[in-house]
KETITI-903158 format. One record per atom (N, C-alpha, C): atom name; z, x negated, y negated; residue in three letters. Coordinates in nm, 3 decimals. Example, Ala and Ser with C-alpha at 12.3 -4.5 7.8 and 13.67 -1.06 7.14 Angstrom:
BEGIN
<N <0.780 -1.319 0.569> ALA>
<CA <0.780 -1.230 0.450> ALA>
<C <0.780 -1.320 0.330> ALA>
<N <0.708 -1.285 0.225> SER>
<CA <0.714 -1.367 0.106> SER>
<C <0.787 -1.290 -0.003> SER>
***
This chain:
BEGIN
<N <1.821 0.144 -0.946> UNK>
<CA <1.696 0.096 -0.891> UNK>
<C <1.628 0.004 -0.992> UNK>
<N <1.577 -0.108 -0.944> UNK>
<CA <1.514 -0.204 -1.035> UNK>
<C <1.372 -0.159 -1.073> UNK>
<N <1.320 -0.217 -1.180> UNK>
<CA <1.184 -0.187 -1.226> UNK>
<C <1.084 -0.259 -1.134> UNK>
<N <0.981 -0.189 -1.094> UNK>
<CA <0.880 -0.247 -1.006> UNK>
<C <0.796 -0.350 -1.080> UNK>
<N <0.761 -0.457 -1.009> UNK>
<CA <0.669 -0.559 -1.063> UNK>
<C <0.542 -0.549 -0.981> UNK>
<N <0.446 -0.472 -1.033> UNK>
<CA <0.323 -0.448 -0.959> UNK>
<C <0.216 -0.549 -0.996> UNK>
<N <0.141 -0.588 -0.896> UNK>
<CA <0.028 -0.678 -0.915> UNK>
<C <-0.099 -0.597 -0.894> UNK>
<N <-0.213 -0.657 -0.922> UNK>
<CA <-0.342 -0.589 -0.903> UNK>
<C <-0.439 -0.681 -0.830> UNK>
<N <-0.521 -0.618 -0.748> UNK>
<CA <-0.626 -0.691 -0.677> UNK>
<C <-0.756 -0.613 -0.694> UNK>
<N <-0.864 -0.684 -0.726> UNK>
<CA <-0.996 -0.622 -0.735> UNK>
<C <-1.069 -0.652 -0.606> UNK>
<N <-1.106 -0.545 -0.534> UNK>
<CA <-1.164 -0.556 -0.401> UNK>
<C <-1.278 -0.456 -0.386> UNK>
<N <-1.393 -0.500 -0.347> UNK>
<CA <-1.507 -0.412 -0.321> UNK>
<C <-1.532 -0.314 -0.436> UNK>
<N <-1.520 -0.363 -0.560> UNK>
<CA <-1.548 -0.280 -0.676> UNK>
<C <-1.437 -0.185 -0.718> UNK>
<N <-1.322 -0.192 -0.655> UNK>
<CA <-1.208 -0.110 -0.695> UNK>
<C <-1.090 -0.200 -0.725> UNK>
<N <-0.995 -0.148 -0.799> UNK>
<CA <-0.872 -0.222 -0.827> UNK>
<C <-0.756 -0.145 -0.767> UNK>
<N <-0.672 -0.217 -0.691> UNK>
<CA <-0.553 -0.158 -0.632> UNK>
<C <-0.429 -0.224 -0.688> UNK>
<N <-0.334 -0.141 -0.726> UNK>
<CA <-0.205 -0.186 -0.776> UNK>
<C <-0.111 -0.193 -0.655> UNK>
<N <-0.036 -0.303 -0.643> UNK>
<CA <0.047 -0.320 -0.524> UNK>
<C <0.172 -0.402 -0.552> UNK>
<N <0.262 -0.401 -0.455> UNK>
<CA <0.384 -0.480 -0.460> UNK>
<C <0.416 -0.528 -0.319> UNK>
<N <0.461 -0.651 -0.307> UNK>
<CA <0.503 -0.706 -0.179> UNK>
<C <0.647 -0.754 -0.192> UNK>
<N <0.730 -0.716 -0.097> UNK>
<CA <0.870 -0.761 -0.091> UNK>
<C <0.894 -0.814 0.050> UNK>
<N <0.986 -0.905 0.063> UNK>
<CA <1.024 -0.957 0.194> UNK>
<C <0.943 -1.077 0.235> UNK>
<N <0.992 -1.145 0.340> UNK>
<CA <0.929 -1.270 0.381> UNK>
<C <0.911 -1.282 0.532> UNK>
<N <0.928 -1.174 0.603> UNK>
<CA <0.916 -1.181 0.748> UNK>
<C <0.776 -1.216 0.793> UNK>
<N <0.764 -1.261 0.918> UNK>
<CA <0.632 -1.294 0.973> UNK>
<C <0.550 -1.169 1.000> UNK>
<N <0.617 -1.059 1.040> UNK>
<CA <0.547 -0.934 1.062> UNK>
<C <0.541 -0.856 0.931> UNK>
<N <0.439 -0.770 0.920> UNK>
<CA <0.420 -0.693 0.797> UNK>
<C <0.435 -0.543 0.824> UNK>
<N <0.477 -0.474 0.718> UNK>
<CA <0.481 -0.329 0.716> UNK>
<C <0.403 -0.286 0.592> UNK>
<N <0.309 -0.193 0.610> UNK>
<CA <0.231 -0.140 0.498> UNK>
<C <0.273 0.005 0.477> UNK>
<N <0.315 0.036 0.354> UNK>
<CA <0.359 0.170 0.318> UNK>
<C <0.246 0.239 0.242> UNK>
<N <0.193 0.348 0.296> UNK>
<CA <0.082 0.421 0.234> UNK>
<C <0.138 0.554 0.184> UNK>
<N <0.144 0.571 0.052> UNK>
<CA <0.202 0.693 -0.004> UNK>
<C <0.117 0.816 0.027> UNK>
<N <0.179 0.932 0.022> UNK>
<CA <0.114 1.057 0.061> UNK>
<C <0.034 1.120 -0.050> UNK>
<N <0.039 1.070 -0.168> UNK>
<CA <-0.037 1.128 -0.279> UNK>
<C <0.049 1.142 -0.401> UNK>
<N <0.097 1.261 -0.426> UNK>
<CA <0.171 1.290 -0.547> UNK>
<C <0.289 1.196 -0.567> UNK>
<N <0.362 1.165 -0.463> UNK>
<CA <0.480 1.079 -0.474> UNK>
<C <0.447 0.933 -0.456> UNK>
<N <0.378 0.872 -0.553> UNK>
<CA <0.334 0.732 -0.536> UNK>
<C <0.450 0.635 -0.520> UNK>
<N <0.567 0.670 -0.571> UNK>
<CA <0.682 0.580 -0.558> UNK>
<C <0.783 0.630 -0.456> UNK>
<N <0.740 0.716 -0.367> UNK>
<CA <0.828 0.773 -0.267> UNK>
<C <0.892 0.665 -0.180> UNK>
<N <0.820 0.554 -0.155> UNK>
<CA <0.871 0.446 -0.070> UNK>
<C <0.956 0.344 -0.145> UNK>
<N <0.974 0.360 -0.274> UNK>
<CA <1.048 0.261 -0.355> UNK>
<C <1.180 0.220 -0.289> UNK>
<N <1.264 0.311 -0.240> UNK>
<CA <1.390 0.268 -0.178> UNK>
<C <1.369 0.172 -0.060> UNK>
<N <1.260 0.186 0.015> UNK>
<CA <1.236 0.097 0.128> UNK>
<C <1.205 -0.045 0.083> UNK>
<N <1.143 -0.060 -0.034> UNK>
<CA <1.112 -0.193 -0.087> UNK>
<C <1.238 -0.267 -0.131> UNK>
<N <1.347 -0.195 -0.143> UNK>
<CA <1.473 -0.254 -0.186> UNK>
<C <1.576 -0.256 -0.073> UNK>
<N <1.534 -0.226 0.047> UNK>
<CA <1.624 -0.217 0.161> UNK>
<C <1.628 -0.350 0.237> UNK>
<N <1.737 -0.425 0.226> UNK>
<CA <1.746 -0.556 0.293> UNK>
<C <1.722 -0.549 0.444> UNK>
<N <1.763 -0.442 0.509> UNK>
<CA <1.742 -0.430 0.654> UNK>
<C <1.593 -0.437 0.687> UNK>
<N <1.508 -0.397 0.594> UNK>
<CA <1.363 -0.402 0.614> UNK>
<C <1.305 -0.532 0.557> UNK>
<N <1.337 -0.563 0.431> UNK>
<CA <1.276 -0.679 0.366> UNK>
<C <1.329 -0.812 0.417> UNK>
<N <1.444 -0.814 0.482> UNK>
<CA <1.494 -0.939 0.540> UNK>
<C <1.417 -0.974 0.668> UNK>
<N <1.349 -0.876 0.725> UNK>
<CA <1.282 -0.897 0.853> UNK>
<C <1.130 -0.881 0.849> UNK>
<N <1.079 -0.821 0.742> UNK>
<CA <0.935 -0.793 0.733> UNK>
<C <0.883 -0.825 0.595> UNK>
<N <0.755 -0.852 0.589> UNK>
<CA <0.682 -0.859 0.462> UNK>
<C <0.634 -0.716 0.438> UNK>
<N <0.682 -0.652 0.332> UNK>
<CA <0.657 -0.510 0.309> UNK>
<C <0.561 -0.494 0.192> UNK>
<N <0.449 -0.428 0.218> UNK>
<CA <0.345 -0.403 0.118> UNK>
<C <0.343 -0.254 0.086> UNK>
<N <0.351 -0.223 -0.042> UNK>
<CA <0.334 -0.086 -0.090> UNK>
<C <0.225 -0.091 -0.197> UNK>
<N <0.135 0.004 -0.195> UNK>
<CA <0.028 0.003 -0.295> UNK>
<C <-0.005 0.145 -0.338> UNK>
<N <-0.071 0.153 -0.454> UNK>
<CA <-0.118 0.281 -0.504> UNK>
<C <-0.264 0.298 -0.462> UNK>
<N <-0.290 0.404 -0.389> UNK>
<CA <-0.426 0.432 -0.344> UNK>
<C <-0.516 0.462 -0.465> UNK>
<N <-0.646 0.452 -0.444> UNK>
<CA <-0.742 0.485 -0.550> UNK>
<C <-0.711 0.626 -0.601> UNK>
<N <-0.708 0.639 -0.733> UNK>
<CA <-0.681 0.768 -0.796> UNK>
<C <-0.534 0.789 -0.830> UNK>
<N <-0.448 0.693 -0.798> UNK>
<CA <-0.304 0.706 -0.822> UNK>
<C <-0.249 0.584 -0.894> UNK>
<N <-0.141 0.606 -0.968> UNK>
<CA <-0.074 0.496 -1.036> UNK>
<C <-0.171 0.419 -1.123> UNK>
<N <-0.162 0.286 -1.118> UNK>
<CA <-0.250 0.201 -1.198> UNK>
<C <-0.373 0.153 -1.123> UNK>
<N <-0.400 0.209 -1.006> UNK>
<CA <-0.521 0.172 -0.932> UNK>
<C <-0.643 0.239 -0.995> UNK>
<N <-0.762 0.199 -0.953> UNK>
<CA <-0.885 0.257 -1.006> UNK>
<C <-0.885 0.408 -0.994> UNK>
<N <-0.950 0.472 -1.087> UNK>
<CA <-0.968 0.617 -1.082> UNK>
<C <-1.070 0.650 -0.974> UNK>
<N <-1.051 0.760 -0.910> UNK>
<CA <-1.148 0.807 -0.809> UNK>
<C <-1.271 0.858 -0.881> UNK>
<N <-1.389 0.820 -0.832> UNK>
<CA <-1.514 0.867 -0.894> UNK>
<C <-1.576 0.980 -0.814> UNK>
<N <-1.510 1.022 -0.710> UNK>
<CA <-1.557 1.130 -0.625> UNK>
<C <-1.460 1.146 -0.511> UNK>
<N <-1.489 1.234 -0.419> UNK>
<CA <-1.399 1.254 -0.306> UNK>
<C <-1.391 1.128 -0.219> UNK>
<N <-1.272 1.105 -0.164> UNK>
<CA <-1.251 0.993 -0.071> UNK>
<C <-1.213 1.050 0.064> UNK>
<N <-1.264 0.989 0.170> UNK>
<CA <-1.222 1.033 0.304> UNK>
<C <-1.128 0.927 0.363> UNK>
<N <-1.071 0.960 0.478> UNK>
<CA <-0.974 0.868 0.540> UNK>
<C <-1.037 0.734 0.577> UNK>
<N <-1.163 0.735 0.613> UNK>
<CA <-1.231 0.609 0.647> UNK>
<C <-1.238 0.517 0.526> UNK>
<N <-1.270 0.572 0.409> UNK>
<CA <-1.274 0.491 0.287> UNK>
<C <-1.134 0.442 0.249> UNK>
<N <-1.036 0.532 0.260> UNK>
<CA <-0.898 0.494 0.229> UNK>
<C <-0.852 0.380 0.320> UNK>
<N <-0.885 0.389 0.449> UNK>
<CA <-0.847 0.285 0.545> UNK>
<C <-0.916 0.153 0.511> UNK>
<N <-1.042 0.159 0.468> UNK>
<CA <-1.115 0.038 0.429> UNK>
<C <-1.050 -0.028 0.308> UNK>
<N <-1.003 0.051 0.213> UNK>
<CA <-0.934 -0.004 0.096> UNK>
<C <-0.806 -0.075 0.139> UNK>
<N <-0.731 -0.010 0.226> UNK>
<CA <-0.606 -0.069 0.276> UNK>
<C <-0.634 -0.200 0.348> UNK>
<N <-0.733 -0.200 0.435> UNK>
<CA <-0.766 -0.321 0.511> UNK>
<C <-0.813 -0.433 0.418> UNK>
<N <-0.889 -0.400 0.315> UNK>
<CA <-0.932 -0.502 0.218> UNK>
<C <-0.813 -0.565 0.147> UNK>
<N <-0.717 -0.482 0.110> UNK>
<CA <-0.597 -0.534 0.045> UNK>
<C <-0.518 -0.622 0.142> UNK>
<N <-0.507 -0.579 0.266> UNK>
<CA <-0.437 -0.660 0.366> UNK>
<C <-0.506 -0.796 0.382> UNK>
<N <-0.638 -0.797 0.390> UNK>
<CA <-0.711 -0.925 0.402> UNK>
<C <-0.686 -1.012 0.280> UNK>
<N <-0.691 -0.951 0.162> UNK>
<CA <-0.667 -1.023 0.037> UNK>
<C <-0.531 -1.093 0.040> UNK>
<N <-0.433 -1.025 0.099> UNK>
<CA <-0.297 -1.078 0.105> UNK>
<C <-0.270 -1.157 0.234> UNK>
<N <-0.376 -1.180 0.311> UNK>
<CA <-0.369 -1.256 0.436> UNK>
<C <-0.272 -1.192 0.536> UNK>
<N <-0.276 -1.061 0.543> UNK>
<CA <-0.200 -0.986 0.643> UNK>
<C <-0.299 -0.944 0.751> UNK>
<N <-0.285 -1.004 0.870> UNK>
<CA <-0.379 -0.976 0.978> UNK>
<C <-0.347 -0.847 1.052> UNK>
<N <-0.218 -0.822 1.073> UNK>
<CA <-0.172 -0.703 1.146> UNK>
<C <-0.050 -0.648 1.075> UNK>
<N <-0.029 -0.517 1.090> UNK>
<CA <0.088 -0.457 1.025> UNK>
<C <0.128 -0.328 1.093> UNK>
<N <0.253 -0.294 1.076> UNK>
<CA <0.302 -0.161 1.110> UNK>
<C <0.267 -0.075 0.988> UNK>
<N <0.199 0.036 1.007> UNK>
<CA <0.157 0.120 0.894> UNK>
<C <0.242 0.246 0.894> UNK>
<N <0.297 0.276 0.778> UNK>
<CA <0.381 0.395 0.759> UNK>
<C <0.314 0.479 0.651> UNK>
<N <0.280 0.603 0.685> UNK>
<CA <0.217 0.688 0.585> UNK>
<C <0.181 0.824 0.639> UNK>
<N <0.098 0.894 0.564> UNK>
<CA <0.061 1.030 0.602> UNK>
<C <-0.028 1.032 0.727> UNK>
<N <-0.024 1.141 0.796> UNK>
<CA <-0.107 1.159 0.914> UNK>
<C <-0.232 1.237 0.874> UNK>
<N <-0.351 1.187 0.908> UNK>
<CA <-0.473 1.262 0.873> UNK>
<C <-0.479 1.392 0.954> UNK>
<N <-0.550 1.489 0.901> UNK>
<CA <-0.563 1.616 0.974> UNK>
<C <-0.637 1.597 1.105> UNK>
<N <-0.602 1.677 1.204> UNK>
<CA <-0.669 1.673 1.333> UNK>
<C <-0.798 1.751 1.322> UNK>
<N <-0.905 1.695 1.374> UNK>
<CA <-1.036 1.763 1.368> UNK>
<C <-1.072 1.821 1.501> UNK>
***
C-alpha cells in the first residue's frame, strides 16, 4: 500500500485533512466511522472505483490531522463539515459512504 498524500483545508474555523483520488465526473465521499480513520484506504487505491469516480476521503474533526474537537459534535455539525469540504473542492453532488446515524 502506498503512503497517503493528505492535503488540508481550513473551513468555517476548522481544518480538515483529506485526500482525493480519481478523475470521474461523479464523486464518492468516504466518511470514516471513527477509530478506523484509514479504513477506506484500499478503496482509494482501487482502479475500478478511481477510474470512474472522483473519490474523496477525509479525517473528521477530532481524528487524524484534522482539527481537535473542542466539545461534542452532532451529526448535523459533521454533515456541515463534510458539505463545506465538498464545496471547497467544487463537488456539488456525491455518493456518500459511511456510518449510519442512530435512529431517534
